[in-house]
Structure formats: structure tokens, C-alpha cells
C-alpha positions, 0 to 999 in steps of 0.5 A: 657712551663707552663701557668697560670691557671684560679685559679692561677690569682690573684684577685686584680691588681695595675693600671700601677703598685701602680699609686695612689702612684707614676707615673703610669708604671714606676719602682717606682710603680711596685716596691710598688706594689710588696711590698704591691700587687704583681700583676700589669696590664701596657702597653707595645710597641715597641720602633723604634728600636724594644724594648719593652717599658712599656709605655701607650700613642701611643704619647708623649705629656704628656713628652713633645714631640710630636712624636710617641714613635714607631719613637724613639730609647729605649736609646732616650725613657729611657731619658725622665721622666714619672713623669710629673702629679706627679711633677706637682702637687709637690708630687714626687721628684724622676725621673722615666726613661721610663722602659723597660719589659726586665728591669721590669722582671729582677728586680721584675718578680719574684715578680709579676703577670702581665697583658701585655696590648699590644699597637698599633695595628693601626701600622700595621700587621709587627708591631702587629707581631713583638711586640707579638714576642718581648714579647714571648721572654722575656716571655721565657726568664725570665721563665715568662710564669705561671706568665703573661697574654696578653690583648689588646682592638685590637684583630689583637694584640690578633690574632698575640699572640695566633699563637705563644703562649698559654699563656691566652688572655684578650679581653678588652671591652669599650663601648663607643667607635662607631661602629669600636670598637665594630666591633673590640669587635666582630671580637675578641670574635669569632675569640679568643674565649678569655680566659678572658674579661676585661669589664669596671667597669661601666658594673657592676652598674645599672643606680642609681651607685649600684652594677648589678647582671645583669651586673654581669651575663653578664660576669660570663661565662668567666675568668673577669677582671675589669676595673679601680674601685677605690671604696673600697665598689665596690672592695668588692662587685666584689672580693666577686663575684669572679670579679678580680679587676683593680684598681689605688688604690686597698684598699682591699690590705690584701685580695689580699696579702693573695691570692696571698701568697695561691698561692705559 
């Protein structure tokens, strides 16, 4: 199995697709990213019947349902339109069914590099094992092993992944999540020694809001992929320092596309 090398990871990722121009985690957002960027970050979790679905939230409140995603089947989930905010703002007319990871691989797998964020680790050890295996099965079926990395806030999900695959893992980090999150972070960095760290963009700012060399040096020893930076100047500063960027509004598109072409 081929796996991605550090130098082959793209420099700029669309956050949940090109989500500034189409509903997040929708096929429309992924199609735009495939045309204009070449790399996306997305969120996956298992439906009640074991299908890997692309959706961020644990619960379906944003689509008007007071249930956990894992309580419904894939067929039931695909009936939901995942564009409620875009519809509310009056800037999107298309219906966007909730996609599965397999649908994305089938249509756009050859056109995208994908950061797959595993979600729902709180659902238990059996769920974590099943999600990791289901994602790996799809990666292998569609020959995507050198076009993906796998990430999570929950190191237990990454440990489940590491048991079955050598595909690189990225540990997400968010400073303001309290003692439990900090404990999980420490556990992840000690037990996993992740290939990549995904700190929030604030880690690269000083108190005045300018780029922080100190913040940069803190993460420089690892592959670094920061989220979610939409300021054009800061995107350029981070990219110039070799920090990969996840963005809702990836302004430095020309540079990112050139980097992706150079990879092939």
C-alpha cells in the first residue's frame, strides 16, 4: 500500500469543501474544491447501518431533527438537505443531500487529496473500531491510500486507526476545551506520536493579532496543518513558513493549485 509522504501533502485545504461558496460537507462544495483547489478537509461518522457519512455535528439539529446521526440509516440521512443556512441566507437554491464517503471517492477521489476527520468517538470502543475499519475499507477499495490523511480530536479514534493502518494521522488540538480535552491531547501525543499536528489558527498569533514566530516554532517540529484561517495575509504568512492551512475562504488559490500540479 502506498501512503502519502510529508512533501506530498498539499499546502491549502478547503474546510468541509469550498464551504464559503457552497454548503459545507456537500457534494457541491467538494466539486468546487476539486475544480479550484485540489484538497479538502471533511468530517465522517457512521450511520446506524454502518455507512460512512460526511457530516460534522453529532446531532442533526441543524437539519431540523432531534436525533444523533448514528440513530438513522444512510437512506434516511440522505433524505436531508444539508444546506439550511445557505437557504436561510437566500443564497443557494440547489438541494444538497447528505453524502457518503463512498460517493465522494467514486466521483472525486482521483481529483482530491482528503483530510478525513473521524467523529463520534464518545459512542464507545465498538463504534471507534467500526468507523476506522469502514473508512479503511473504502480507502483501499478506491485506491486512495496515498491521497488521504486521517485526523481527530479524539486520540482513541486515532489509536483505533493506527491498529489497522500506517496511513498518517493528525492530532487536532483546541486550547480552550478544558481539562478533559487537555488530557486527551496529552494521551494522544504520548501514545500516538502523530505524524501531523492540527492546531487552531490562534496558535500562530501574538496578543496583538500579528503572526507569532514563537507560536510557529512551537509546532515546527511536526507536520503542521492549521485550522481555520480565512485572512488572506495570514494564509500567505503561514504558507511561507511551511504551515499547511485549512480555510473556508482559501484566497491563495493560484499558489495551492500550482503546488498540487507539481505533485503529479
